[in-house]
C-alpha positions, 0 to 999 in steps of 0.5 A: 025862484030862489025860496022866500025862506032865509037864514036868520042872520045871527050876527047880533046888532048892538049900539056902538058909539063912534068917534071920528078925529073931528066932529062930535061922537054918534051912534050906530049899529054893530054888527059881524063882530069878530075878536079882530074887528066890526062892521058899524052899519050906515057908517060912511068912512073911507078908509084907512081912517082912525076912529074910537069905538065904544060899545057893550055886548049886554047890560052886565058887560064891562064897556069896550073902548077900542082905537079902530082903523076903517079898513073896507067901506061897503054899501050897508056900512063900514068894516073896522079893524081894531088896532092894539086890541089889549090882550084882556079885552080881545080873550073878552070878545073872543069868549063872547064871540065863541058863545055867539058863533056857536050857539046859532042854529045850523043852516041847511040848503036844500037842492031839490026840484019836487016841492013836496019833497023839499018842503017836507027836509025843510019842515023836518029839519025846522022841527029840529031847530035847524035853520032851512032854505029851499033851492029848486035848481042847482043854477040858483043854489050857486048863485045864492051861494056866491051871496051867502053860505049855509052849514051844509047842503041837501043835494038831490042829485037828479035835478033838471038843468045842471046835475047833482054830480055836476054842481058838486064839480062846480063846487070843487072848482070854486073852492067852496068846502060845504059838507053835502049829502045826496038823498036821491033815488038815483042808480047804485053807480051814481050813489057811488059817483056821488061819494068820489065826488066828495059828497060826505053821505048818501041816503035813499029817496024818500028817506028813512026818517030816523036815518035823517034825523041821525043825519042832520045830528051829524051835520050839526056835530061836523058844523060845530067842529069846523066853527071851533077849528076857524075860531082857533085858527084865528086865535093861533093867527093873533098870537 
């Protein structure tokens, strides 16, 4: 059964005023903000309708007034892409998104069938200020990854059912590039095989707590760099 722990949502919801081509304006909740678009929860607007969106990201920020086109209708709302956003507004949005994106918690998935060991790892990660979710086996971890993705994974190689090595192979086949740290009492050949399969680091089980702390800090740096690269790539595509 999937753990009751969940990653906290980092996409801050904020009010947005929506003006459609006909009818009075109405107010919704916006989330998933990027310099290129936003999702409005509860909106049911079929693509490619064009609307005017007005919103402010904080009480002290100047309001944005943006023309947007509906590009996707989801069960929880409508996704909009901004149209002809002025460069100064794009840069202002980018700066705000960077602040939110880079300041969020490192999220970890702990794949461990030993309840006590899993709880210890998740609790320790949360003591350090990170978010953690526990998966008892690789099959449930893959089901979760189809819906949401953490920043990194702590993986026991000796799992019931699908092994840790098979899980790594499946990640590669599905094109999921996530940093994985193996924490296992596996044999030396298995440890070498996991590193060849793409594991970022290997810790002997039970892990030394200082080594674990340093490993989590390494994962935080890796995650921050990945976020910066994502933002930079999006910026290059825009201009």
